[in-house]
C-alpha positions as CSV (number, residue, x, y, z in Angstrom):
1,M,-3.4,-5.3,-35.6
2,R,-4.7,-7.1,-32.5
3,K,-8.0,-5.3,-32.7
4,V,-8.6,-6.2,-36.3
5,V,-7.5,-9.8,-35.8
6,L,-9.9,-10.2,-32.8
7,I,-12.9,-8.5,-34.4
8,F,-12.7,-10.4,-37.7
9,G,-11.5,-13.6,-36.1
10,L,-14.3,-13.6,-33.6
11,L,-16.8,-12.7,-36.3
12,S,-15.6,-15.5,-38.6
13,G,-15.5,-18.0,-35.7
14,T,-19.0,-17.0,-34.7
15,L,-20.3,-17.6,-38.2
16,I,-18.6,-21.0,-38.7
17,S,-19.7,-22.1,-35.2
18,G,-23.2,-20.9,-36.0
19,F,-23.2,-22.9,-39.3
20,M,-22.0,-26.0,-37.3
21,A,-24.7,-25.5,-34.7
22,V,-27.4,-25.4,-37.4
23,A,-26.0,-28.6,-38.9
24,L,-26.0,-30.3,-35.5
25,V,-29.6,-29.2,-34.8
26,I,-30.6,-30.8,-38.2
27,W,-28.7,-33.9,-37.2
28,E,-30.3,-33.9,-33.7
29,T,-33.8,-33.6,-35.1
30,T,-33.6,-35.9,-38.2
31,R,-30.8,-38.3,-37.3
32,H,-30.1,-38.3,-41.0
33,F,-26.4,-38.2,-41.9
34,Y,-25.8,-35.9,-44.8
35,D,-22.4,-36.8,-46.3
36,N,-22.0,-33.5,-48.1
37,A,-18.5,-32.1,-47.8
38,L,-19.4,-29.4,-50.3
39,V,-21.9,-27.8,-47.9
40,G,-19.4,-28.0,-45.0
41,Y,-16.6,-26.4,-47.0
42,A,-18.9,-23.8,-48.5
43,S,-19.9,-22.7,-45.0
44,M,-16.2,-22.5,-44.1
45,V,-15.5,-20.3,-47.2
46,I,-18.4,-18.0,-46.3
47,A,-17.3,-17.6,-42.7
48,L,-13.6,-17.2,-43.6
49,S,-14.4,-14.5,-46.1
50,M,-13.9,-12.3,-43.0
51,V,-10.2,-12.9,-43.6
52,F,-10.4,-10.8,-46.8
53,F,-12.3,-8.0,-45.0
54,G,-10.0,-8.1,-42.0
55,I,-6.9,-7.7,-44.2
56,K,-8.6,-4.9,-46.1
57,S,-9.6,-3.2,-42.9
58,Y,-6.0,-3.4,-41.6
59,R,-4.7,-2.1,-44.9
60,D,-7.1,0.8,-45.1
61,N,-7.2,1.9,-41.4
62,Y,-3.6,1.1,-40.2
63,Q,-1.4,1.0,-43.2
64,S,-2.5,4.1,-45.2
65,G,-4.1,2.0,-47.9
66,T,-1.1,-0.2,-48.7
67,I,-0.1,-3.6,-47.4
68,K,2.8,-5.9,-48.2
69,F,2.0,-9.5,-49.0
70,W,3.6,-11.0,-45.9
71,K,1.9,-8.5,-43.6
72,G,-1.4,-9.5,-45.2
73,V,-0.6,-13.1,-44.7
74,Q,0.2,-12.4,-41.1
75,V,-3.1,-10.7,-40.4
76,G,-5.1,-13.3,-42.4
77,A,-3.4,-16.2,-40.7
78,L,-4.1,-14.8,-37.2
79,I,-7.8,-14.3,-38.1
80,T,-7.9,-17.8,-39.5
81,L,-6.3,-19.1,-36.3
82,V,-8.9,-17.4,-34.1
83,A,-11.8,-18.7,-36.2
84,S,-10.4,-22.2,-36.4
85,L,-9.9,-22.4,-32.6
86,M,-13.5,-21.3,-32.2
87,Y,-14.6,-24.0,-34.6
88,A,-12.7,-26.7,-32.8
89,V,-13.9,-25.6,-29.4
90,T,-17.5,-25.6,-30.7
91,W,-17.0,-29.2,-31.8
92,E,-15.4,-30.2,-28.5
93,T,-18.2,-28.6,-26.6
94,Y,-20.7,-30.6,-28.6
95,T,-18.8,-33.8,-27.8
96,H,-19.2,-33.2,-24.1
97,V,-22.7,-31.7,-24.0
98,R,-24.3,-34.4,-26.2
99,P,-22.0,-37.5,-25.9
100,A,-24.6,-40.0,-27.1
101,S,-25.5,-37.9,-30.2
102,F,-21.8,-37.3,-30.8
103,A,-21.1,-41.1,-30.7
104,E,-23.9,-41.8,-33.0
105,F,-22.8,-39.1,-35.4
106,V,-19.2,-40.4,-35.4
107,D,-20.4,-43.9,-36.1
108,K,-22.4,-42.8,-39.1
109,C,-19.6,-40.6,-40.3
110,F,-17.0,-43.4,-40.1
111,D,-19.4,-46.1,-41.4
112,S,-20.3,-44.1,-44.5
113,P,-17.3,-45.2,-46.6
114,L,-18.0,-48.8,-45.7
115,N,-21.6,-48.5,-46.8
116,K,-20.5,-46.9,-50.1
117,M,-18.0,-49.7,-50.7
118,K,-20.7,-52.3,-50.1
119,E,-23.0,-50.5,-52.5
120,K,-20.4,-50.5,-55.2
121,G,-19.8,-54.3,-54.7
122,A,-16.3,-54.2,-53.2
123,S,-14.8,-57.5,-52.2
124,S,-15.1,-58.7,-48.6
125,A,-11.3,-58.5,-48.2
126,E,-11.3,-54.8,-49.3
127,I,-14.2,-54.1,-46.9
128,E,-12.5,-55.8,-44.1
129,Q,-9.2,-54.0,-44.6
130,T,-11.1,-50.6,-44.7
131,A,-13.1,-51.6,-41.6
132,K,-9.8,-52.2,-39.7
133,R,-8.5,-48.7,-40.8
134,I,-11.7,-47.1,-39.8
135,D,-11.7,-48.9,-36.4
136,T,-8.2,-47.5,-35.8
137,M,-9.4,-44.0,-36.7
138,K,-12.4,-44.3,-34.4
139,R,-10.2,-45.2,-31.5
140,M,-7.8,-42.4,-32.2
141,Y,-10.8,-40.0,-32.5
142,Q,-11.8,-40.8,-28.9
143,N,-8.6,-39.0,-27.7
144,P,-9.6,-35.3,-27.3
145,V,-6.2,-34.0,-28.2
146,I,-6.2,-35.9,-31.5
147,R,-9.8,-35.0,-32.2
148,F,-9.1,-31.3,-31.6
149,G,-6.1,-31.5,-34.0
150,M,-8.2,-33.3,-36.6
151,T,-10.9,-30.7,-36.3
152,L,-8.4,-27.9,-36.8
153,M,-7.1,-29.6,-39.9
154,E,-10.6,-29.5,-41.4
155,I,-10.7,-25.7,-41.4
156,L,-7.1,-24.4,-41.3
157,P,-6.2,-25.3,-44.9
158,V,-9.3,-23.5,-46.2
159,G,-8.3,-20.4,-44.2
160,I,-4.7,-20.6,-45.4
161,I,-5.8,-20.6,-49.0
162,I,-8.2,-17.7,-48.5
163,T,-5.4,-15.8,-46.6
164,L,-2.9,-16.3,-49.5
165,I,-5.4,-15.2,-52.1
166,S,-6.6,-12.2,-50.0
167,A,-3.1,-11.1,-49.2
168,A,-2.1,-11.3,-52.9
169,V,-5.1,-9.4,-54.1
170,L,-5.1,-6.7,-51.4
171,R,-1.5,-5.8,-51.8
172,K,-2.6,-3.8,-54.9
173,R,-3.4,-0.4,-53.7
174,E,-5.8,0.3,-56.5
175,L,-8.0,-2.7,-55.7
176,L,-10.9,-1.6,-53.5
177,P,-9.2,1.6,-52.3
178,A,-10.2,3.0,-49.0
179,G,-13.2,5.2,-49.6
180,H,-13.1,8.9,-48.8
181,I,-16.3,10.8,-49.2
182,K,-15.7,14.4,-50.2
183,L,-18.6,16.7,-50.0
184,D,-18.3,19.8,-52.1
185,V,-20.5,22.3,-50.2
186,P,-21.1,25.4,-52.2
187,T,-20.5,28.6,-50.3
188,N,-22.7,31.5,-51.5
């Protein structure tokens, strides 16, 4: 199981870290903050699709084509954990390699809700209350342990959902069975 978890976890982690790197390059070159959670979570789903393929590989190559739900969850959760750790380490690396860009990005990220409130005509009391909460969050986010945990919490729930779905689907032996090519060679 260790081999499957490492291969598919590292592959998934590399994909999601690559997606993050592309997003950060775009940020670095344009300084335009795209508040688009849909794109971020879509990239997570694409990268974490390796969970499905990892469970299938384990089922087909080590379990004779069958896998119980909880064993599938175990394999998928471990793949998700490897990928999530890589994602969080990539973000932490960015915070240390490009501290000024990181600080600017965080400011834009945290200020975005305030700007939206102002655009919608929120009262100054509401804006002030939200600004205090955001300031508290910004200070918490400066702590690397809290930041690492928050980064993990961005991706782990997505991986858990994909793991549960994949384990449920792949426990059915008839779904995407292991392929065996049989060549009928005529003997004359």
